[in-house]
C-alpha positions in Angstrom: 16.0 -13.6 -102.4 19.8 -13.4 -103.1 21.5 -10.2 -102.2 23.0 -8.1 -105.0 26.3 -6.5 -104.2 29.9 -6.2 -105.4 32.6 -8.4 -104.0 36.3 -7.6 -103.3 37.1 -9.1 -106.7 35.0 -6.4 -108.4 37.1 -3.6 -106.9 40.4 -2.4 -108.6 42.2 -2.2 -105.2 45.8 -2.5 -106.3 47.8 0.5 -105.0 44.6 1.9 -103.6 43.4 2.4 -100.0 40.5 0.3 -98.8 38.5 1.0 -95.6 37.7 -2.5 -94.3 35.0 -2.7 -91.6 35.6 -6.0 -89.8 34.0 -7.3 -86.6 36.9 -7.2 -84.1 34.6 -6.9 -81.1 36.4 -9.4 -78.9 36.6 -9.9 -75.1 39.7 -8.5 -73.4 41.2 -9.8 -70.2 44.2 -8.3 -68.5 45.1 -6.3 -71.6 45.0 -9.3 -74.0 42.5 -10.8 -76.3 40.6 -13.5 -74.4 38.9 -15.1 -77.4 40.3 -14.8 -81.0 37.4 -16.4 -82.8 36.3 -13.2 -84.5 39.9 -12.2 -85.3 40.5 -15.5 -87.1 37.3 -14.9 -89.1 38.4 -11.4 -90.1 41.9 -12.4 -91.4 40.8 -13.8 -94.9 39.4 -10.4 -95.9 42.6 -8.6 -94.8 44.8 -11.1 -96.5 42.8 -11.0 -99.7 43.1 -7.2 -99.9 46.8 -7.3 -99.0 47.5 -9.9 -101.7 45.7 -7.7 -104.2 48.0 -4.8 -103.5 45.7 -2.7 -101.3 46.6 -0.6 -98.3 44.2 -1.8 -95.6 42.6 0.8 -93.3 40.9 -1.4 -90.8 38.1 -0.3 -88.4 35.7 -1.8 -85.9 34.0 -1.1 -82.6 34.8 -2.8 -79.4 32.4 -3.0 -76.5 29.9 -0.2 -75.6 31.9 2.8 -74.5 29.0 5.1 -75.0 30.6 7.6 -77.3 33.5 8.3 -75.0 37.1 7.2 -74.8 37.5 4.2 -72.5 41.0 2.9 -72.0 39.8 -0.6 -71.3 38.2 -0.8 -74.7 41.2 0.4 -76.9 42.1 -1.6 -80.0 45.8 -1.9 -79.1 45.5 -5.5 -77.9 43.6 -6.4 -81.0 46.4 -5.0 -83.2 48.9 -7.2 -81.4 46.7 -10.3 -81.6 45.8 -9.7 -85.3 49.5 -9.4 -86.2 50.4 -12.6 -84.3 47.5 -14.6 -86.0 47.9 -13.1 -89.5 51.6 -13.0 -89.7 51.7 -9.4 -90.9 52.4 -6.1 -89.1 49.4 -4.1 -87.8 49.9 -0.4 -87.0 47.5 1.0 -84.4 46.2 4.5 -84.6 45.3 6.4 -81.5 42.0 7.6 -83.0 39.8 6.6 -85.9 40.0 10.2 -87.2 42.3 13.1 -86.7 46.0 13.8 -87.2 47.5 10.6 -85.9 45.2 8.4 -88.0 45.8 10.7 -91.0 49.6 10.4 -90.7 49.6 6.7 -90.4 47.3 6.2 -93.4 49.3 8.6 -95.5 52.6 6.8 -94.6 51.1 3.3 -95.3 52.1 1.5 -98.4 50.4 -1.4 -100.4 50.1 -4.4 -98.2 50.3 -2.4 -95.0 47.5 -2.6 -92.4 46.5 0.4 -90.2 44.0 -0.4 -87.5 41.9 2.6 -86.4 40.9 3.2 -82.8 37.5 2.0 -81.5 34.8 3.7 -83.7 32.4 3.8 -80.8 34.7 6.3 -79.0 32.8 8.8 -81.2 29.1 9.4 -80.6 28.7 9.8 -84.3 29.3 6.1 -84.9 26.0 4.8 -83.4 24.0 7.8 -84.6 25.3 7.3 -88.2 26.4 10.9 -88.2 27.3 12.0 -91.8 30.2 14.1 -90.7 31.8 11.2 -88.9 31.1 8.9 -91.8 32.8 11.4 -94.1 35.9 11.5 -91.9 36.2 7.8 -92.1 35.6 7.7 -95.8 38.3 10.3 -96.3 40.9 7.6 -95.5 40.1 5.4 -98.5 39.2 4.9 -102.2 36.9 2.0 -101.6 34.9 0.4 -98.7 34.5 -3.3 -97.9 32.0 -4.4 -95.3 33.0 -7.8 -93.8 31.5 -7.3 -90.3 28.5 -9.6 -90.4 28.1 -9.2 -86.7 27.5 -5.5 -87.1 25.7 -5.5 -90.4 22.3 -5.2 -88.6 23.3 -1.8 -87.2 22.9 1.3 -89.3 26.0 2.9 -88.0 28.5 5.3 -89.6 31.1 2.6 -90.2 28.6 0.1 -91.6 26.1 2.1 -93.6 27.2 5.7 -93.5 30.5 5.1 -95.3 28.9 2.9 -98.0 26.9 5.9 -99.2 30.2 7.7 -99.9 32.6 5.2 -101.3 32.2 2.4 -103.9 31.5 -0.5 -101.7 31.6 -4.3 -101.7 31.0 -7.3 -99.4 34.0 -9.1 -97.9 34.4 -12.9 -98.0 33.1 -13.5 -94.4 30.0 -11.5 -95.1 29.4 -13.3 -98.3 29.7 -16.7 -96.6 27.5 -15.8 -93.7 24.7 -14.5 -96.0 24.9 -17.6 -98.1 24.6 -19.9 -95.1 21.6 -18.1 -93.6 20.0 -17.8 -97.0 20.1 -21.6 -97.3 18.4 -22.0 -93.9 15.7 -19.5 -94.9 15.0 -20.7 -98.4 15.6 -24.4 -98.8 17.0 -26.1 -95.7 17.4 -29.9 -96.0 14.7 -31.5 -93.9 13.8 -32.2 -91.3 14.7 -28.7 -90.2 15.4 -28.3 -86.4 16.0 -25.2 -84.5 17.6 -25.4 -81.0 17.1 -22.3 -78.8 18.5 -21.5 -75.4 19.9 -18.6 -73.6 18.5 -16.5 -70.7 15.6 -14.5 -72.0 12.6 -15.6 -74.1 12.0 -11.9 -75.0 15.3 -12.0 -77.1 14.0 -14.9 -79.2 10.2 -14.3 -79.4 10.3 -12.7 -82.9 12.5 -15.5 -84.1 10.2 -18.2 -82.7 7.1 -16.5 -84.3 8.9 -16.3 -87.7 10.4 -19.8 -87.7 7.9 -22.0 -86.0 5.7 -22.4 -89.1 8.8 -23.3 -91.1 10.5 -25.9 -88.9 9.8 -29.5 -88.1 11.0 -29.1 -84.5 12.0 -26.3 -82.2 13.9 -27.5 -79.1 13.8 -25.0 -76.2 16.2 -25.0 -73.3 18.2 -22.5 -71.3 16.7 -19.9 -69.0 14.1 -19.0 -71.7 12.3 -22.4 -71.2 11.0 -21.4 -67.7 8.7 -18.7 -69.0 7.1 -21.4 -71.3 6.9 -23.8 -68.3 5.4 -21.2 -66.1 2.7 -20.4 -68.7 1.9 -24.1 -68.9 1.3 -24.0 -65.1 4.5 -25.5 -63.7 6.2 -24.4 -60.6 9.6 -23.0 -61.7 11.0 -21.8 -58.3 13.4 -18.9 -58.6 14.2 -19.6 -62.2 14.3 -16.7 -64.6 10.9 -15.8 -66.0 9.5 -12.8 -67.9 5.9 -12.3 -66.9 5.4 -9.4 -69.3 5.6 -12.0 -72.1 3.3 -14.6 -70.7 0.3 -13.5 -72.8 2.4 -13.7 -76.0 3.7 -17.1 -75.1 0.1 -18.3 -74.2 -1.0 -17.1 -77.7 2.0 -18.9 -79.3 1.2 -22.1 -77.4 -2.4 -22.0 -78.8 -1.3 -21.9 -82.5 -1.6 -25.0 -84.7 2.3 -25.1 -84.9 2.7 -25.3 -81.1 3.2 -29.0 -81.2 6.5 -28.4 -82.9 7.8 -26.8 -79.8 9.7 -29.3 -77.6 10.1 -28.1 -74.0 12.2 -29.9 -71.3 10.7 -32.9 -69.5 13.3 -32.6 -66.7 15.5 -29.9 -65.3 18.7 -29.8 -63.2 18.0 -27.6 -60.2 20.0 -26.3 -57.3 19.1 -24.5 -54.1 21.3 -21.5 -54.9 22.6 -19.8 -58.0 26.3 -20.5 -57.4 29.0 -22.4 -59.2 29.6 -24.7 -56.3 25.9 -25.6 -55.8 24.8 -29.2 -55.9 22.5 -30.0 -58.9 19.8 -32.5 -59.0 17.7 -33.6 -62.0 13.9 -33.5 -61.4 10.9 -33.8 -63.6 9.3 -30.5 -64.6 6.3 -31.3 -62.4 8.7 -31.7 -59.4 10.5 -28.3 -59.4 10.4 -27.0 -55.8 9.8 -23.5 -54.6 13.0 -21.6 -53.9 15.2 -23.7 -56.3 16.9 -22.5 -59.5 16.8 -24.3 -62.8 20.3 -24.2 -64.2 20.4 -26.8 -67.0 18.1 -29.1 -68.9 18.0 -32.6 -67.4 19.5 -35.8 -68.8 16.3 -37.1 -70.3 15.7 -33.9 -72.1 19.3 -33.8 -73.4 19.0 -37.3 -74.8 15.7 -36.4 -76.5 17.2 -33.2 -78.0 20.2 -35.2 -79.2 18.0 -37.8 -80.9 16.0 -35.1 -82.7 19.3 -33.4 -83.8 20.8 -36.6 -85.1 17.7 -37.3 -87.1 17.6 -33.9 -88.8 18.6 -32.7 -92.2 19.6 -29.2 -91.1 20.0 -27.7 -87.6 20.4 -24.1 -86.4 21.5 -23.7 -82.8 21.4 -20.4 -80.8 21.9 -20.3 -77.1 23.2 -22.7 -74.4 21.0 -25.1 -72.6 22.1 -24.0 -69.1 24.9 -22.2 -67.2 27.6 -24.0 -69.2 30.3 -21.9 -67.7 29.9 -23.9 -64.5 30.9 -27.6 -64.9 28.1 -28.9 -62.7 25.5 -27.3 -65.1 27.3 -28.0 -68.5 26.0 -31.4 -69.3 22.9 -30.3 -71.3 24.9 -28.0 -73.5 27.6 -30.6 -73.9 25.1 -33.3 -75.0 23.6 -30.9 -77.6 27.1 -30.0 -78.8 28.1 -33.6 -79.1 24.9 -34.4 -81.0 25.6 -31.4 -83.4 29.1 -32.8 -84.0 27.8 -36.4 -84.7 24.8 -35.4 -86.8 25.0 -35.7 -90.6 22.8 -32.6 -90.9 23.8 -29.3 -92.2 24.7 -27.7 -88.9 24.9 -24.0 -88.1 25.5 -22.4 -84.7 25.2 -18.7 -84.0 25.4 -16.4 -81.0 28.4 -15.6 -78.8 27.5 -18.0 -76.0 26.8 -20.9 -78.4 30.1 -20.5 -80.1 31.9 -20.0 -76.8 30.4 -23.3 -75.6 31.4 -25.2 -78.7 35.0 -23.8 -78.4 35.2 -24.7 -74.7 34.0 -28.2 -75.5 36.4 -28.6 -78.4 33.6 -28.9 -81.0 34.1 -25.8 -83.1 35.6 -27.6 -86.0 32.8 -30.3 -86.1 30.0 -28.0 -87.4 29.5 -26.8 -90.9 29.4 -23.1 -89.9 29.9 -21.1 -86.8 28.4 -17.6 -87.3 30.2 -14.5 -86.0 26.9 -12.7 -85.7 24.3 -13.5 -83.1 21.9 -10.6 -83.6 22.5 -10.3 -87.3 21.8 -14.0 -87.9 18.6 -13.9 -85.9 17.3 -10.8 -87.8 17.9 -12.6 -91.1 16.0 -15.6 -89.9 13.2 -13.3 -88.8 13.0 -12.1 -92.4 14.5 -8.7 -91.8 16.9 -6.9 -94.2 20.3 -6.0 -92.7 21.0 -2.2 -93.1 24.7 -2.8 -93.8 23.9 -5.2 -96.7 21.2 -2.9 -98.0 23.8 -0.1 -98.2 26.0 -2.2 -100.5 23.2 -2.8 -103.0 23.3 0.7 -104.4 26.6 0.0 -106.1 25.3 -2.9 -108.2 22.6 -0.8 -109.9 
């Protein structure tokens, strides 16, 4: 079912202040932004509001400081990077509330951008404290939620503020919801889901929800070893989650289990190190004491063939330890197949997007999602609290 909410075009923002919740949760390295993917995705909403004559009061969390000030998670490097990417000045406030923020917001004029400090420096952010939400809301006349990657969190800056200010969805949030709605409601067939990453526990609800709806579910990454262990294979020192073996056994007994495609070969090494020598072996030949660090070449070719024969593909999670060149081949083969396929192609999750960017494939897909957890929850059939909070304003 389509969401019902206002958009930026529905708000009379000219000469008004708008609190814009973006997803600026980016990695920092040596005091600089190390990956600007989310910043680039946030700029269209900022530009749309500036062009409409609004004063933009921008807020976001960064990392997990635990409700305390952490100097290594300040937003100052984000302000610098945003200004460089967007071509407009960004003023950074030393707090998200209080005197300095209040002074900068008061001095700001239409077209100006004030970036508040990390919202998670305040414990009231993650507890959705109404007092903290009120302090944030005091800076603006309207609220725009554009942080798809945080829309599945009922926090003060995502849902608390929307109860206090007339609120709308930003262009990024609109686009993300439309893409995932198309995957949920009417994906062009055959519909293939490619899953990787470390832990099967992170993906089990998604697997249960999607397996009856897909034509194929290709499973790689560390999560495949729990499946292989349940099927009786030796997996050496590879990551497994025994607490979920019973659930996986039940899943493999369902009528849809034949849609699950597990690896037929694995790249193993005798140690979990970047410089280790990898060797491809069949899944029945994994030795004790070895580590599975990538899908094997036969599996990668099989996955690529399925992807290229699909009508729509959703990919979440790398096929191996792609950060290490020796164990990148499976992820690279999947990325290449995604780029070559004529399917409607969507990738979500930080590691999947990072892999595509590393491999120079980010422009080859139809959509790279900024939200890993939010996208998975939508595909599981859940309602995002941030989006739910916007719906009150359409009634």
